[in-house]
Backbone as numpy.savetxt, mean C-alpha at the origin, in Angstrom:
# Nx Ny Nz CAx CAy CAz Cx Cy Cz
-2.50 -8.36 -19.24 -3.10 -8.31 -17.92 -4.09 -9.46 -17.77
-4.02 -10.16 -16.65 -4.85 -11.33 -16.46 -6.00 -11.10 -15.49
-6.92 -12.04 -15.48 -8.08 -11.95 -14.59 -7.69 -12.29 -13.16
-8.15 -11.46 -12.23 -7.92 -11.70 -10.81 -9.14 -12.30 -10.15
-10.31 -11.78 -10.51 -11.53 -12.15 -9.80 -12.74 -12.12 -10.75
-13.49 -13.22 -10.75 -14.72 -13.29 -11.54 -15.92 -12.94 -10.66
-17.02 -12.58 -11.29 -18.24 -12.27 -10.53 -18.72 -13.49 -9.77
-18.59 -14.65 -10.36 -19.04 -15.89 -9.71 -18.25 -16.14 -8.43
-16.94 -15.99 -8.48 -16.12 -16.20 -7.28 -16.41 -15.14 -6.22
-16.68 -13.93 -6.68 -17.01 -12.86 -5.76 -18.30 -13.19 -5.00
-19.32 -13.68 -5.70 -20.59 -14.00 -5.06 -20.45 -15.11 -4.02
-19.52 -16.01 -4.24 -19.34 -17.13 -3.32 -18.84 -16.70 -1.94
-18.34 -15.48 -1.83 -17.86 -15.01 -0.53 -19.00 -14.49 0.35
-20.22 -14.44 -0.20 -21.39 -14.03 0.57 -22.15 -15.27 1.05
-22.81 -15.14 2.18 -23.45 -16.30 2.81 -24.80 -16.67 2.21
-25.60 -15.66 1.85 -26.95 -15.97 1.37 -27.18 -15.45 -0.05
-27.93 -16.22 -0.83 -28.20 -15.85 -2.21 -29.02 -14.56 -2.30
-30.02 -14.41 -1.42 -30.85 -13.22 -1.45 -30.04 -11.96 -1.22
-29.10 -12.01 -0.30 -28.23 -10.87 -0.01 -27.38 -10.52 -1.22
-26.89 -11.54 -1.89 -26.06 -11.30 -3.07 -26.84 -10.55 -4.14
-28.01 -11.07 -4.49 -28.79 -10.50 -5.59 -29.24 -9.09 -5.27
-29.68 -8.86 -4.06 -30.24 -7.58 -3.68 -29.20 -6.47 -3.68
-28.00 -6.76 -3.22 -27.00 -5.72 -3.03 -25.93 -5.64 -4.12
-25.79 -6.67 -4.94 -24.63 -6.73 -5.80 -24.90 -6.57 -7.29
-26.14 -6.53 -7.67 -26.46 -6.43 -9.09 -25.86 -5.18 -9.73
-25.84 -4.08 -8.98 -25.31 -2.82 -9.52 -23.80 -2.85 -9.72
-23.13 -3.87 -9.16 -21.67 -3.98 -9.27 -21.23 -5.02 -10.29
-22.19 -5.68 -10.89 -21.87 -6.78 -11.81 -21.03 -6.30 -12.99
-21.26 -5.06 -13.42 -20.55 -4.54 -14.59 -19.05 -4.41 -14.38
-18.60 -4.42 -13.12 -17.18 -4.26 -12.81 -16.36 -5.51 -13.16
-17.03 -6.63 -13.29 -16.33 -7.91 -13.45 -16.20 -8.29 -14.91
-15.15 -9.11 -15.20 -14.13 -9.62 -14.28 -13.14 -8.51 -13.88
-12.55 -8.67 -12.70 -11.50 -7.76 -12.25 -10.18 -8.25 -12.83
-9.55 -7.41 -13.62 -8.28 -7.76 -14.26 -7.12 -6.98 -13.62
-5.96 -7.58 -13.66 -4.78 -6.91 -13.11 -4.45 -5.69 -13.96
-4.04 -4.60 -13.32 -3.65 -3.39 -14.02 -2.89 -2.50 -13.04
-2.01 -1.62 -13.52 -1.21 -0.77 -12.63 -2.02 0.12 -11.69
-3.12 0.77 -12.13 -3.87 1.58 -11.17 -4.39 0.78 -9.98
-4.84 -0.44 -10.22 -5.31 -1.29 -9.12 -4.14 -1.66 -8.21
-2.99 -1.94 -8.80 -1.80 -2.24 -7.99 -1.42 -1.05 -7.12
-1.61 0.16 -7.64 -1.33 1.36 -6.86 -2.28 1.50 -5.68
-3.54 1.17 -5.88 -4.52 1.22 -4.79 -4.15 0.22 -3.70
-3.69 -0.97 -4.10 -3.24 -1.96 -3.13 -2.07 -1.40 -2.32
-1.11 -0.76 -3.00 0.02 -0.15 -2.31 -0.42 0.95 -1.36
-1.38 1.77 -1.78 -1.91 2.83 -0.92 -2.51 2.27 0.36
-3.31 1.23 0.22 -4.02 0.68 1.38 -3.09 -0.10 2.30
-2.04 -0.70 1.76 -1.03 -1.33 2.62 -0.19 -0.26 3.31
-0.03 0.88 2.65 0.75 1.97 3.21 -0.04 2.82 4.18
-0.67 3.89 3.67 -1.38 4.85 4.52 -2.87 4.59 4.59
-3.30 3.42 4.18 -4.71 3.11 4.20 -5.10 2.06 5.23
-6.38 1.77 5.25 -6.90 0.76 6.17 -8.15 0.16 5.55
-8.19 -1.17 5.51 -9.36 -1.88 5.02 -10.03 -2.59 6.19
-11.27 -2.26 6.44 -12.03 -2.89 7.52 -12.93 -3.96 6.93
-12.92 -5.14 7.54 -13.75 -6.25 7.07 -14.99 -6.39 7.95
-15.45 -7.62 8.16 -16.66 -7.86 8.95 -16.58 -7.16 10.30
-17.67 -6.60 10.83 -19.02 -6.69 10.26 -19.36 -5.59 9.24
-18.51 -4.58 9.13 -18.80 -3.49 8.21 -17.62 -3.28 7.28
-17.78 -3.69 6.02 -16.72 -3.56 5.04 -16.62 -2.10 4.57
-15.42 -1.53 4.67 -15.18 -0.16 4.26 -13.68 0.08 4.19
-13.27 1.29 3.76 -11.83 1.59 3.71 -11.58 3.05 4.00
-10.36 3.34 4.45 -9.92 4.70 4.72 -8.54 4.91 4.11
-8.26 6.15 3.73 -6.92 6.54 3.30 -6.59 7.85 3.98
-5.41 7.94 4.59 -5.04 9.08 5.42 -3.80 9.77 4.87
-3.81 11.10 4.93 -2.66 11.88 4.45 -2.70 13.28 5.03
-1.54 13.92 5.10 -1.47 15.33 5.48 -1.85 16.23 4.30
-1.85 15.65 3.11 -2.08 16.38 1.87 -3.47 16.04 1.31
-4.37 17.01 1.30 -5.70 16.77 0.76 -5.63 16.39 -0.72
-4.63 16.92 -1.41 -4.44 16.55 -2.81 -4.21 15.06 -2.99
-3.51 14.45 -2.03 -3.29 13.00 -2.08 -4.61 12.24 -1.92
-5.47 12.74 -1.04 -6.77 12.10 -0.85 -7.62 12.20 -2.12
-7.57 13.36 -2.75 -8.33 13.54 -3.99 -7.77 12.65 -5.10
-6.44 12.49 -5.11 -5.83 11.59 -6.10 -6.30 10.16 -5.88
-6.30 9.70 -4.63 -6.77 8.36 -4.30 -8.24 8.19 -4.69
-9.07 9.18 -4.36 -10.50 9.09 -4.67 -10.74 9.03 -6.18
-9.97 9.83 -6.93 -10.11 9.82 -8.38 -9.77 8.46 -8.97
-8.70 7.85 -8.46 -8.28 6.56 -8.99 -9.27 5.45 -8.63
-9.78 5.49 -7.41 -10.70 4.42 -7.03 -12.07 4.63 -7.68
-12.43 5.89 -7.95 -13.70 6.13 -8.65 -13.61 5.70 -10.11
-12.42 5.89 -10.72 -12.23 5.43 -12.10 -12.31 3.90 -12.20
-11.80 3.22 -11.18 -11.81 1.76 -11.19 -13.16 1.17 -10.81
-13.83 1.78 -9.83 -15.01 1.14 -9.25 -16.26 2.03 -9.18
-16.15 3.30 -9.56 -17.32 4.16 -9.56 -17.82 4.56 -8.19
-16.96 4.55 -7.17 -17.35 4.95 -5.83 -16.54 6.16 -5.38
-17.11 6.91 -4.44 -16.48 8.12 -3.94 -16.46 8.10 -2.41
-15.69 9.02 -1.83 -15.57 9.05 -0.38 -15.84 10.43 0.18
-15.65 10.56 1.48 -15.81 11.82 2.18 -14.53 12.15 2.94
-14.08 13.40 2.83 -12.85 13.83 3.50 -13.20 14.56 4.79
-12.49 14.21 5.84 -12.66 14.89 7.12 -11.29 15.05 7.78
-11.19 15.99 8.68 -9.96 16.18 9.44 -9.86 15.12 10.52
-8.64 14.62 10.78 -8.43 13.65 11.85 -8.12 14.41 13.13
-8.96 14.28 14.13 -8.80 15.04 15.36 -7.92 14.34 16.39
-7.65 13.04 16.18 -6.93 12.28 17.21 -5.48 11.97 16.85
-5.00 12.50 15.74 -3.63 12.20 15.31 -2.64 13.07 16.07
-1.75 12.43 16.82 -0.78 13.17 17.63 0.44 13.62 16.85
0.54 13.22 15.55 1.72 13.55 14.75 1.51 14.78 13.87
0.45 15.52 14.09 0.20 16.70 13.28 -1.14 16.62 12.58
-1.46 17.67 11.84 -2.75 17.74 11.18 -2.81 16.83 9.97
-3.73 15.91 9.99 -3.92 14.99 8.87 -5.40 14.93 8.51
-5.65 14.34 7.35 -7.01 14.21 6.85 -7.28 12.77 6.44
-8.54 12.40 6.47 -8.93 11.03 6.17 -10.01 11.02 5.09
-9.83 10.13 4.12 -10.86 9.89 3.11 -11.53 8.56 3.44
-12.82 8.59 3.75 -13.57 7.38 4.07 -14.41 6.96 2.88
-14.26 5.71 2.46 -15.04 5.16 1.35 -15.89 4.02 1.91
-17.18 4.26 2.00 -18.09 3.30 2.61 -18.82 2.50 1.53
-18.10 1.60 0.92 -18.68 0.70 -0.09 -18.27 -0.72 0.25
-19.18 -1.48 0.82 -18.86 -2.84 1.24 -18.45 -3.74 0.07
-19.16 -3.71 -1.09 -18.73 -4.57 -2.20 -17.33 -4.25 -2.71
-16.99 -2.95 -2.82 -15.67 -2.59 -3.32 -14.59 -2.96 -2.31
-14.86 -2.75 -1.02 -13.91 -3.16 0.01 -13.66 -4.66 -0.05
-14.72 -5.43 -0.29 -14.58 -6.89 -0.39 -13.79 -7.27 -1.64
-14.02 -6.57 -2.73 -13.26 -6.83 -3.96 -11.77 -6.60 -3.71
-11.44 -5.50 -3.05 -10.03 -5.20 -2.80 -9.39 -6.22 -1.86
-10.14 -6.71 -0.91 -9.65 -7.80 -0.05 -9.33 -9.03 -0.89
-10.23 -9.37 -1.79 -10.01 -10.55 -2.65 -8.88 -10.33 -3.65
-8.54 -9.07 -3.91 -7.41 -8.75 -4.79 -6.09 -8.69 -4.03
-6.14 -8.84 -2.68 -4.90 -8.95 -1.93 -4.66 -7.89 -0.87
-5.60 -6.97 -0.65 -5.42 -5.96 0.40 -5.70 -6.60 1.77
-4.77 -6.53 2.72 -4.99 -7.13 4.03 -5.98 -6.32 4.86
-6.94 -6.98 5.52 -7.87 -6.26 6.39 -7.30 -6.11 7.80
-7.86 -5.15 8.54 -7.48 -5.00 9.94 -6.15 -4.30 10.12
-5.60 -4.44 11.33 -4.33 -3.79 11.67 -3.16 -4.53 11.01
-2.46 -3.86 10.12 -1.40 -4.52 9.36 -0.24 -4.95 10.25
-0.02 -4.24 11.35 1.07 -4.59 12.26 0.80 -5.92 12.97
-0.47 -6.33 13.02 -0.84 -7.55 13.75 -1.26 -8.69 12.85
-1.31 -8.46 11.54 -1.80 -9.49 10.62 -0.78 -9.81 9.53
-0.67 -11.08 9.16 0.26 -11.45 8.08 -0.29 -11.04 6.72
0.59 -10.64 5.83 0.18 -10.33 4.45 1.42 -10.31 3.57
1.19 -10.37 2.29 2.28 -10.34 1.33 1.89 -9.54 0.11
2.78 -9.48 -0.86 2.47 -8.84 -2.14 1.64 -9.83 -2.95
0.48 -9.44 -3.44 -0.33 -10.35 -4.26 0.46 -10.87 -5.46
0.24 -12.12 -5.80 0.99 -12.75 -6.90 0.80 -12.02 -8.23
-0.41 -11.49 -8.46 -0.65 -10.82 -9.74 0.19 -9.55 -9.87
0.56 -8.96 -8.75 1.47 -7.80 -8.77 2.90 -8.26 -8.94
3.28 -9.32 -8.25 4.67 -9.79 -8.31 5.07 -10.22 -9.72
4.15 -10.78 -10.46 4.53 -11.34 -11.76 4.43 -10.36 -12.92
4.02 -9.13 -12.66 3.87 -8.13 -13.72 4.71 -6.90 -13.40
5.65 -6.59 -14.25 6.59 -5.49 -14.01 5.88 -4.14 -13.85
4.91 -3.85 -14.71 4.21 -2.57 -14.64 3.39 -2.45 -13.37
2.73 -3.53 -12.98 1.95 -3.52 -11.74 2.86 -3.37 -10.52
3.99 -4.07 -10.54 4.91 -3.97 -9.42 5.49 -2.56 -9.31
5.80 -1.94 -10.44 6.32 -0.58 -10.42 5.33 0.37 -9.76
4.07 0.28 -10.15 3.07 1.17 -9.58 2.86 0.88 -8.08
2.87 -0.38 -7.72 2.77 -0.77 -6.30 3.90 -0.13 -5.50
5.12 -0.21 -6.02 6.28 0.37 -5.34 6.19 1.89 -5.25
5.76 2.54 -6.33 5.62 3.99 -6.30 4.73 4.42 -5.14
3.64 3.71 -4.96 2.68 4.12 -3.94 3.14 3.75 -2.54
3.68 2.56 -2.35 4.07 2.19 -0.98 5.30 2.98 -0.53
6.22 3.31 -1.45 7.36 4.15 -1.08 6.90 5.58 -0.82
5.94 6.06 -1.58 5.43 7.41 -1.35 4.72 7.49 0.01
3.98 6.45 0.35 3.27 6.43 1.64 4.21 6.21 2.81
5.08 5.21 2.72 5.85 4.74 3.88 7.35 4.97 3.78
7.81 5.41 2.63 9.25 5.57 2.43 9.78 6.84 3.05
11.03 6.77 3.51 11.70 7.92 4.08 12.83 8.39 3.19
13.00 9.70 3.10 14.06 10.30 2.28 14.84 11.26 3.16
16.15 11.07 3.24 16.99 11.95 4.06 18.35 12.13 3.39
19.08 13.16 3.83 20.39 13.41 3.26 21.35 13.88 4.34
22.55 13.33 4.33 23.59 13.73 5.28 24.74 14.36 4.51
25.32 15.39 5.08 26.39 16.12 4.39 27.60 15.23 4.09
27.80 14.18 4.90 28.95 13.31 4.71 28.71 12.26 3.62
27.48 12.20 3.10 27.15 11.19 2.08 26.91 11.87 0.73
27.39 11.23 -0.32 27.19 11.76 -1.66 25.74 11.60 -2.10
25.14 10.46 -1.78 23.77 10.17 -2.18 22.83 10.24 -0.97
21.58 10.63 -1.17 20.60 10.62 -0.07 20.27 9.19 0.33
19.61 9.05 1.46 19.14 7.75 1.91 17.65 7.58 1.56
17.31 6.39 1.09 15.90 6.05 0.87 15.62 4.77 1.64
14.62 4.84 2.51 14.29 3.69 3.34 12.79 3.45 3.34
12.43 2.20 3.45 11.03 1.81 3.61 10.95 1.02 4.92
10.15 1.49 5.85 10.10 0.86 7.17 8.66 0.54 7.56
8.46 -0.68 8.06 7.15 -1.09 8.54 7.32 -1.85 9.86
6.39 -1.61 10.79 6.43 -2.27 12.10 5.54 -3.50 12.09
6.03 -4.56 12.78 5.24 -5.79 12.91 5.32 -6.31 14.34
4.27 -6.97 14.74 4.29 -7.68 16.02 5.44 -8.69 15.99
6.09 -8.90 17.15 7.28 -9.77 17.16 6.97 -11.19 16.71
5.72 -11.65 16.84 5.41 -13.01 16.38 5.22 -13.06 14.86
5.27 -11.88 14.19 5.12 -11.82 12.74 6.37 -11.22 12.06
7.48 -11.25 12.77 8.71 -10.68 12.19 9.10 -11.39 10.90
9.05 -12.71 10.89 9.42 -13.45 9.68 8.50 -13.09 8.51
7.21 -12.94 8.80 6.25 -12.54 7.77 6.61 -11.16 7.23
6.93 -10.23 8.13 7.31 -8.89 7.70 8.59 -8.88 6.89
9.55 -9.70 7.30 10.81 -9.80 6.55 10.56 -10.31 5.14
9.69 -11.31 5.01 9.40 -11.85 3.68 8.78 -10.79 2.78
7.86 -10.01 3.33 7.23 -8.94 2.56 8.29 -7.97 2.03
9.18 -7.53 2.92 10.22 -6.59 2.53 11.23 -7.22 1.57
11.58 -8.47 1.81 12.54 -9.15 0.94 11.95 -9.37 -0.45
10.64 -9.60 -0.53 10.01 -9.73 -1.85 10.13 -8.42 -2.62
9.91 -7.29 -1.94 10.09 -6.00 -2.60 11.53 -5.84 -3.07
12.48 -6.18 -2.19 13.90 -6.07 -2.52 14.27 -6.94 -3.72
13.83 -8.18 -3.71 14.17 -9.11 -4.79 13.55 -8.69 -6.11
12.31 -8.20 -6.07 11.64 -7.82 -7.31 12.19 -6.50 -7.87
12.60 -5.59 -7.00 13.26 -4.38 -7.51 14.57 -4.73 -8.20
15.27 -5.71 -7.66 16.50 -6.16 -8.29 16.22 -6.86 -9.62
15.20 -7.70 -9.62 14.86 -8.47 -10.82 14.41 -7.57 -11.97
13.50 -6.66 -11.69 12.90 -5.85 -12.74 13.69 -4.59 -13.09
14.38 -4.00 -12.10 14.98 -2.68 -12.31 16.46 -2.59 -11.93
17.06 -3.71 -11.50 18.48 -3.72 -11.08 18.73 -2.74 -9.93
17.74 -2.57 -9.08 17.86 -1.70 -7.90 18.21 -2.57 -6.70
19.34 -2.26 -6.07 19.83 -3.09 -4.96 19.47 -2.49 -3.60
19.15 -3.37 -2.65 18.74 -2.91 -1.33 19.02 -4.00 -0.29
18.95 -3.62 0.97 19.11 -4.56 2.08 17.87 -4.52 2.96
17.62 -5.62 3.66 16.48 -5.71 4.58 16.99 -6.16 5.94
16.71 -5.38 6.98 17.17 -5.72 8.32 16.07 -5.43 9.34
15.99 -6.29 10.37 15.13 -6.01 11.52 15.90 -5.07 12.44
15.31 -3.94 12.79 16.00 -2.94 13.59 16.05 -3.33 15.07
17.13 -2.93 15.73 17.35 -3.30 17.13 16.63 -2.32 18.07
15.33 -2.24 17.92 14.50 -1.45 18.83 13.11 -2.04 18.83
12.32 -1.69 19.83 10.98 -2.24 19.93 10.05 -1.25 20.60
8.76 -1.52 20.45 7.74 -0.66 21.04 6.72 -1.53 21.77
6.38 -1.15 22.99 5.36 -1.84 23.77 4.04 -1.08 23.62
3.09 -1.70 22.95 1.79 -1.07 22.74 0.94 -1.09 24.01
-0.11 -0.29 24.00 -1.02 -0.25 25.14 -1.69 -1.59 25.40
-1.84 -2.40 24.35 -2.48 -3.71 24.52 -1.49 -4.79 24.95
-0.23 -4.39 25.21 0.77 -5.34 25.68 1.55 -6.03 24.59
1.22 -5.77 23.33 1.91 -6.41 22.21 3.19 -5.64 21.89
4.28 -6.38 21.71 5.58 -5.78 21.37 5.76 -5.80 19.85
6.15 -4.67 19.30 6.40 -4.58 17.85 7.82 -4.13 17.59
8.33 -4.50 16.40 9.67 -4.10 15.98 9.60 -3.63 14.52
10.50 -2.70 14.15 10.52 -2.22 12.77 11.42 -3.08 11.87
10.96 -3.25 10.65 11.74 -3.93 9.61 12.02 -2.89 8.52
13.27 -2.72 8.19 13.66 -1.64 7.29 14.32 -2.16 6.02
13.84 -1.65 4.90 14.48 -1.87 3.60 15.23 -0.59 3.25
16.52 -0.72 2.97 17.35 0.45 2.64 17.95 0.28 1.25
17.79 1.29 0.40 18.39 1.24 -0.92 19.89 1.52 -0.80
20.69 0.77 -1.54 22.12 1.03 -1.58 22.40 2.27 -2.42
23.48 2.95 -2.08 23.78 4.24 -2.72 23.85 4.15 -4.24
24.38 3.03 -4.75 24.52 2.92 -6.21 23.20 2.71 -6.93
22.09 2.60 -6.16 20.78 2.39 -6.78 19.82 3.56 -6.61
20.27 4.62 -5.96 19.39 5.76 -5.71 18.92 6.41 -7.03
19.86 6.63 -7.93 19.49 7.25 -9.21 18.62 6.31 -10.03
18.92 5.01 -9.98 18.06 4.04 -10.68 16.65 4.09 -10.14
16.52 4.20 -8.81 15.18 4.29 -8.21 14.46 5.53 -8.71
15.15 6.66 -8.74 14.56 7.90 -9.22 14.08 7.76 -10.67
14.90 7.14 -11.51 14.59 7.02 -12.94 13.52 5.96 -13.24
13.57 4.83 -12.53 12.78 3.67 -12.93 11.52 3.43 -12.08
11.50 3.93 -10.85 10.31 3.78 -10.01 9.89 5.15 -9.49
10.64 5.67 -8.56 10.40 7.02 -8.05 9.26 7.13 -7.06
9.32 8.21 -6.27 8.19 8.60 -5.45 7.18 9.32 -6.35
6.11 9.81 -5.71 5.21 10.74 -6.39 5.14 12.03 -5.59
4.88 13.12 -6.27 4.65 14.38 -5.59 5.90 15.00 -4.99
5.75 15.54 -3.76 6.80 16.33 -3.12 8.07 15.52 -2.88
7.94 14.24 -2.53 9.13 13.44 -2.25 9.99 13.26 -3.51
9.35 13.10 -4.65 10.11 12.95 -5.89 10.83 14.26 -6.23
10.18 15.39 -5.98 10.82 16.68 -6.22 12.03 16.86 -5.30
11.86 16.44 -4.04 12.98 16.55 -3.10 14.13 15.64 -3.50
13.80 14.42 -3.95 14.85 13.48 -4.39 15.59 14.05 -5.60
14.86 14.63 -6.53 15.50 15.22 -7.70 16.47 16.32 -7.31
16.06 17.16 -6.35 16.91 18.25 -5.90 18.18 17.73 -5.23
18.06 16.63 -4.47 19.20 16.10 -3.75 20.21 15.42 -4.68
19.73 14.68 -5.67 20.66 13.99 -6.56 21.22 14.93 -7.63
20.66 16.13 -7.75 21.14 17.10 -8.74 22.26 17.98 -8.16
22.49 17.88 -6.86 23.51 18.72 -6.23 24.91 18.36 -6.69
């Protein structure tokens, strides 16, 4: 595992020396930040069901219908960085009852940004898989486990022998190529490391947002001959993995 971020480079992202010393001394013990699978999983979580807010207030959120998932995320981020969050119910979610874990730690949010987590609305901003994740098989596996668990879909049709596994993300139409590259990198690396085959296509539908921006979905679909490989070598976590096991055992 290699170094991602030194304390010196971290300090350079702050504007004033006084601000650095006053607020960051308690975080010095965390450095250097080295690549590791748990950190790769946190990156996958935040690209999936999470949100990283940057200036003027650095913080992060992770959202799920399952409080157990929030506690799992909090445990992993506390083990890595020694910070904790607060869970609350989301009152504005139109898709059902969900919960949010808010972690209000500006230094840790900044560290995660420097490790490759995109800030702001992911549908409107370009981002990719961090290089330190792409070049390490164990880190990439954990990244995939989390992003497929967050954003992946699992379904089964009676006319098909194998279930369908899809990963879908929406992007603004001016960022379609960026979104395709992100998905194609996942596809290529799954093939490279695990011999898992998949296709990436821009779907023929669109959504007009309230702000006037048009978005389209980009979908990665696993080929039928790779479903069992995915289950064995990467897999979902939690309920989705149990459902996949039940479907492929039929």
